[in-house]
C-alpha positions as CSV (number, residue, x, y, z in Angstrom):
1,M,-80.8,-12.5,-108.8
2,G,-83.4,-15.0,-108.8
3,P,-83.7,-18.0,-110.9
4,G,-86.5,-17.1,-113.2
5,V,-85.0,-13.7,-113.9
6,L,-81.6,-15.5,-114.5
7,S,-83.4,-18.0,-116.9
8,D,-84.9,-15.5,-118.8
9,I,-81.7,-13.3,-119.7
10,L,-79.4,-16.3,-120.3
11,R,-82.0,-17.5,-122.4
12,G,-81.6,-14.5,-125.0
13,L,-78.1,-14.7,-125.3
14,P,-76.4,-16.5,-128.3
15,K,-74.9,-19.9,-128.0
16,I,-71.3,-20.5,-127.7
17,K,-69.6,-22.2,-130.7
18,D,-66.5,-24.0,-129.8
19,P,-65.8,-27.6,-129.8
20,N,-63.7,-27.4,-127.0
21,V,-66.2,-25.9,-124.9
22,M,-67.3,-28.8,-122.6
23,V,-69.3,-26.8,-120.3
24,G,-70.6,-22.9,-121.2
25,F,-73.8,-20.8,-119.6
26,D,-76.5,-22.6,-122.1
27,S,-76.5,-25.3,-119.1
28,S,-77.2,-24.7,-115.4
29,D,-73.9,-26.3,-114.6
30,D,-72.0,-24.6,-111.9
31,A,-68.7,-23.6,-114.0
32,C,-67.6,-23.5,-117.6
33,V,-64.9,-26.1,-118.5
34,Y,-62.3,-25.8,-121.9
35,K,-60.5,-28.6,-122.9
36,V,-56.8,-27.8,-123.4
37,S,-55.7,-31.3,-124.7
38,D,-56.9,-34.7,-124.4
39,D,-55.6,-34.6,-120.8
40,V,-56.2,-31.5,-119.5
41,A,-59.6,-29.6,-118.8
42,L,-59.6,-26.0,-117.8
43,I,-62.5,-24.9,-115.1
44,N,-63.2,-21.7,-114.2
45,S,-65.5,-19.9,-112.2
46,I,-66.6,-16.6,-110.5
47,D,-68.5,-15.6,-107.4
48,F,-68.6,-13.0,-104.5
49,F,-71.6,-11.3,-102.9
50,P,-72.3,-8.7,-99.8
51,P,-71.6,-9.9,-96.2
52,I,-73.8,-12.3,-94.5
53,V,-72.1,-12.2,-91.4
54,D,-70.7,-9.5,-89.0
55,D,-67.1,-10.7,-88.7
56,P,-64.7,-9.5,-91.7
57,Y,-62.4,-12.6,-91.4
58,D,-65.4,-14.8,-91.2
59,F,-67.2,-13.0,-94.1
60,G,-63.7,-13.7,-96.1
61,R,-64.0,-17.4,-95.5
62,I,-67.1,-18.3,-96.1
63,A,-67.2,-15.9,-99.7
64,A,-64.0,-17.5,-100.3
65,A,-65.8,-21.1,-99.6
66,N,-68.6,-20.7,-101.6
67,S,-66.2,-19.4,-104.6
68,L,-64.3,-22.7,-104.4
69,S,-67.1,-24.8,-104.3
70,D,-68.1,-24.3,-107.9
71,I,-64.6,-26.1,-109.2
72,Y,-65.2,-29.3,-107.0
73,A,-68.8,-29.6,-107.9
74,M,-67.7,-29.9,-111.7
75,G,-65.0,-32.7,-110.4
76,G,-62.0,-30.5,-110.2
77,T,-59.1,-29.4,-107.9
78,P,-58.6,-25.7,-107.8
79,K,-55.2,-24.1,-108.9
80,L,-55.4,-20.5,-109.0
81,A,-57.7,-17.8,-107.2
82,M,-57.8,-13.8,-107.8
83,N,-59.8,-11.6,-105.6
84,L,-62.6,-9.6,-106.3
85,L,-63.4,-6.8,-103.6
86,T,-65.7,-4.0,-103.5
87,F,-65.6,-1.7,-100.2
88,P,-66.8,1.6,-99.1
89,D,-64.2,4.4,-97.9
90,S,-65.9,4.3,-94.1
91,L,-64.9,0.3,-94.0
92,P,-61.5,0.0,-91.8
93,L,-58.7,-0.9,-93.7
94,K,-58.2,-3.4,-91.0
95,A,-61.5,-5.1,-91.8
96,V,-60.6,-5.3,-95.5
97,E,-57.2,-6.8,-95.0
98,A,-59.5,-9.3,-92.4
99,I,-61.7,-10.1,-95.5
100,L,-58.7,-10.9,-97.8
101,Q,-57.0,-12.7,-95.2
102,G,-60.1,-15.1,-94.5
103,G,-60.2,-15.7,-98.3
104,N,-56.5,-16.7,-98.5
105,D,-56.4,-19.0,-95.8
106,M,-59.4,-20.8,-97.2
107,V,-57.5,-20.7,-100.8
108,N,-54.4,-22.0,-99.0
109,E,-56.8,-25.1,-97.4
110,C,-57.6,-26.2,-100.2
111,G,-53.8,-26.4,-101.5
112,A,-54.7,-23.3,-104.2
113,M,-53.0,-20.0,-104.0
114,V,-54.3,-16.4,-104.6
115,T,-52.4,-14.5,-107.8
116,G,-53.8,-11.2,-107.8
117,G,-57.4,-9.7,-107.9
118,H,-59.4,-6.5,-108.0
119,S,-61.0,-4.0,-105.9
120,I,-63.0,-0.8,-106.8
121,Q,-64.6,1.2,-104.2
122,D,-68.6,0.8,-103.6
123,K,-71.4,1.7,-101.1
124,E,-71.5,-2.1,-99.8
125,P,-68.8,-4.4,-99.6
126,K,-68.5,-7.0,-101.4
127,Y,-66.1,-10.5,-101.9
128,G,-65.4,-13.3,-103.6
129,L,-62.9,-15.2,-105.9
130,S,-62.6,-15.7,-109.6
131,V,-61.2,-19.3,-109.5
132,T,-59.1,-21.5,-112.0
133,G,-59.0,-25.6,-111.5
134,F,-58.2,-28.4,-113.7
135,A,-59.4,-32.1,-114.5
136,R,-59.1,-34.7,-117.0
137,P,-61.6,-34.0,-119.2
138,E,-63.5,-37.6,-118.6
139,D,-63.4,-36.7,-115.2
140,I,-65.8,-33.9,-115.1
141,W,-69.0,-34.3,-113.5
142,S,-72.0,-32.4,-115.1
143,N,-75.1,-31.1,-113.2
144,S,-77.1,-33.8,-114.4
145,A,-78.5,-37.2,-113.1
146,E,-79.7,-40.7,-114.6
147,E,-82.2,-42.8,-114.3
148,G,-81.9,-45.2,-111.4
149,D,-79.4,-43.1,-109.7
150,Y,-79.6,-41.9,-105.8
151,L,-78.9,-38.3,-104.4
152,V,-76.5,-37.9,-101.7
153,I,-76.4,-34.9,-99.7
154,S,-72.9,-33.6,-97.8
155,K,-73.9,-30.5,-95.7
156,K,-77.2,-29.7,-93.7
157,I,-79.6,-27.5,-95.0
158,G,-80.9,-24.3,-93.6
159,T,-78.1,-21.4,-93.5
160,G,-80.2,-18.8,-95.3
161,L,-82.7,-19.5,-92.2
162,L,-80.3,-19.3,-90.0
163,T,-78.3,-16.0,-91.3
164,G,-81.4,-14.0,-91.4
165,G,-82.0,-14.9,-87.6
166,A,-79.1,-13.8,-86.8
167,K,-79.3,-10.9,-87.9
168,V,-81.6,-10.3,-85.3
169,D,-80.5,-11.9,-82.4
170,L,-82.1,-15.1,-82.8
171,L,-79.4,-17.4,-82.2
172,T,-77.7,-18.5,-79.9
173,P,-73.6,-18.1,-79.6
174,E,-73.0,-21.9,-80.3
175,E,-75.9,-21.8,-83.1
176,Y,-74.1,-19.2,-84.4
177,K,-70.8,-20.6,-84.4
178,E,-71.6,-23.7,-86.2
179,T,-73.8,-21.5,-88.7
180,V,-70.6,-20.1,-89.6
181,E,-68.3,-23.1,-89.6
182,T,-70.8,-24.8,-91.9
183,M,-70.6,-22.0,-94.4
184,A,-67.1,-21.7,-94.1
185,S,-66.2,-25.4,-94.4
186,L,-64.5,-26.7,-98.0
187,N,-66.2,-28.8,-100.1
188,K,-62.9,-30.1,-100.5
189,Y,-63.5,-32.7,-98.2
190,A,-66.8,-34.1,-99.9
191,F,-65.3,-34.1,-103.0
192,E,-62.4,-36.3,-102.0
193,A,-64.5,-38.6,-100.5
194,A,-65.9,-39.4,-104.0
195,E,-62.4,-40.9,-104.9
196,G,-63.1,-44.4,-106.6
197,V,-66.5,-43.4,-107.0
198,K,-68.6,-43.3,-109.9
199,V,-70.5,-40.4,-110.1
200,D,-72.9,-39.7,-112.9
201,G,-73.9,-36.0,-111.5
202,C,-72.9,-33.6,-108.9
203,T,-73.7,-29.8,-108.0
204,D,-73.5,-27.4,-104.9
205,I,-76.6,-26.1,-103.2
206,T,-76.4,-22.5,-103.4
207,G,-79.1,-19.6,-103.9
208,F,-81.6,-21.7,-105.4
209,G,-81.8,-24.0,-102.4
210,L,-82.1,-27.8,-102.4
211,L,-84.9,-28.1,-104.6
212,G,-84.2,-25.8,-107.3
213,H,-80.6,-27.5,-107.6
214,G,-82.2,-30.6,-107.5
215,A,-84.4,-30.0,-110.1
216,E,-81.6,-28.2,-112.4
217,M,-80.4,-31.9,-112.6
218,A,-83.5,-33.8,-112.9
219,K,-84.1,-31.4,-116.1
220,A,-80.5,-31.8,-117.6
221,G,-81.2,-35.5,-117.1
222,N,-85.1,-35.3,-118.5
223,V,-85.9,-37.6,-115.0
224,T,-87.9,-37.1,-112.1
225,L,-86.4,-36.3,-108.6
226,E,-88.1,-38.2,-105.8
227,I,-87.1,-36.4,-102.9
228,Y,-87.3,-38.2,-99.6
229,A,-88.3,-35.3,-97.4
230,E,-87.6,-36.4,-93.7
231,R,-84.2,-37.9,-94.7
232,V,-83.0,-34.5,-95.5
233,P,-80.5,-33.3,-92.8
234,I,-81.9,-29.9,-91.6
235,F,-80.3,-27.6,-88.9
236,P,-82.7,-27.9,-85.7
237,K,-83.0,-23.9,-85.2
238,A,-83.7,-23.7,-88.9
239,L,-86.9,-25.6,-88.8
240,E,-87.6,-23.5,-85.8
241,L,-87.0,-20.4,-87.3
242,A,-89.0,-21.6,-90.5
243,S,-92.1,-22.2,-87.6
244,Q,-91.9,-18.3,-86.9
245,G,-92.7,-17.7,-90.7
246,L,-88.5,-16.3,-91.0
247,L,-88.1,-18.0,-94.6
248,P,-85.9,-15.3,-96.8
249,A,-87.2,-13.7,-99.8
250,G,-85.0,-16.0,-101.6
251,G,-86.7,-18.9,-100.6
252,H,-90.2,-17.4,-101.6
253,S,-89.0,-16.8,-105.2
254,N,-87.7,-20.0,-105.2
255,M,-91.2,-21.5,-104.5
256,D,-92.5,-19.1,-107.4
257,Y,-90.2,-20.4,-109.8
258,L,-90.4,-24.1,-109.3
259,R,-94.2,-23.9,-108.7
260,N,-94.9,-25.8,-112.1
261,D,-91.7,-28.3,-111.1
262,V,-92.6,-29.7,-107.7
263,I,-95.9,-32.0,-107.1
264,D,-96.3,-32.7,-103.2
265,Y,-97.1,-36.5,-102.4
266,S,-96.2,-36.0,-98.8
267,V,-98.7,-37.0,-96.4
268,N,-98.3,-34.9,-92.6
269,L,-95.2,-33.2,-93.8
270,S,-94.6,-30.2,-91.9
271,Q,-94.5,-26.9,-93.9
272,D,-91.6,-26.0,-91.9
273,I,-89.5,-28.9,-93.5
274,M,-91.0,-27.5,-96.9
275,D,-89.9,-23.9,-96.4
276,C,-86.2,-25.6,-95.5
277,L,-86.4,-27.5,-98.9
278,Y,-86.6,-23.9,-100.9
279,D,-84.1,-22.1,-98.5
280,P,-81.5,-20.3,-100.3
281,Q,-78.1,-21.6,-98.8
282,T,-74.6,-19.8,-98.9
283,S,-71.7,-22.2,-99.2
284,G,-73.9,-25.5,-99.2
285,G,-72.9,-28.7,-99.5
286,L,-72.5,-31.2,-102.6
287,L,-75.2,-33.3,-104.4
288,F,-74.1,-36.8,-105.6
289,A,-76.0,-38.5,-108.0
290,V,-75.1,-42.0,-107.9
291,K,-76.2,-45.6,-108.8
292,E,-77.1,-47.9,-105.8
293,D,-74.0,-49.8,-105.9
294,Q,-72.0,-46.8,-105.1
295,L,-74.0,-45.9,-102.4
296,E,-72.1,-47.7,-99.3
297,R,-68.8,-46.5,-100.7
298,L,-69.5,-43.0,-100.9
299,Q,-71.7,-42.8,-97.7
300,Y,-68.7,-44.1,-95.3
301,Q,-66.0,-42.0,-97.2
302,L,-68.1,-38.9,-96.5
303,G,-68.3,-40.0,-92.8
304,E,-64.5,-40.6,-92.7
305,K,-64.4,-37.0,-94.3
306,G,-67.0,-35.7,-91.4
307,C,-69.3,-34.7,-94.0
308,E,-73.0,-35.5,-93.8
309,N,-73.9,-38.3,-95.7
310,A,-77.6,-38.8,-96.2
311,V,-79.4,-40.4,-99.2
312,I,-82.4,-38.1,-99.5
313,G,-83.7,-38.9,-103.0
314,H,-84.1,-41.1,-106.0
315,F,-84.1,-40.2,-109.6
316,K,-86.9,-42.1,-112.0
317,A,-88.6,-41.9,-115.4
318,K,-89.6,-38.8,-116.0
319,K,-92.8,-38.1,-114.6
320,S,-95.3,-35.2,-114.9
321,R,-93.0,-33.0,-113.1
322,Y,-89.4,-32.9,-112.2
323,I,-89.5,-32.9,-108.2
324,E,-91.9,-35.1,-106.3
325,I,-91.6,-34.6,-102.6
326,V,-92.4,-37.8,-100.6
327,N,-92.0,-38.2,-96.3
328,R,-90.3,-41.7,-96.3
């Protein structure tokens, strides 16, 4: 569902009135948070989607990594997961087993466990997880930012373009493998890289693209995000596909939704880069908002964990728009 439609639907729902609900659907956060006690906050999220790759095992891995990511984006540790699976009669049971095995392997890698699930027959296979995690209430990260924060990204972007290109055989085997492994990599490692770092806000990049999720952080903090477009790590193949006009429909939806929130101050910035900034991601990386004195430690620890560690923007006092794009 596009961001505009989703926003319109949620706006009409009644607000939650419970003092223990630290985070609900009335904000743009990645998961809900319930304060169980002064020492324990419960984090719950759910996500699922149809296949974006052909191999059922890889599909299971990617869908699970994407579902688990929301817990990490809130500053928590996943503990329990339940499968959500739909599949048609025509899908071989070995493929169903492979999907579940891929998901189970990701859950095991992050130290959590699958404790059950639910399945129904449907015309199209879909898979994901309902995930429960925990954190101390004071350690919860919000999908927000403060004036003076810098924005740090932990994965390259462009997977929407790449998965679209893979469907029409425009990727080499090496490019396809890199795409799959990037989407299947857990944000557990980026989360662990933030140990000892004061994080003012965090989110993960998914269907709303880098600019959509960056705008959510800016709106929540009532600040403006200046994006350093040329510093954003982008898959070279994604740029090539963007130059061929292959931005997915979701990318155009993101552009339309953000048309009143984004102002472009860049000079000589290619449209290919701009398209990638709107590109909807699957199981994208984390976006950290931290002050300047926290940058060196965060970037070093992200590098130690094998993650991207690029500083791609700066949050400043609110201007006329929530996003300003510059080529620096």
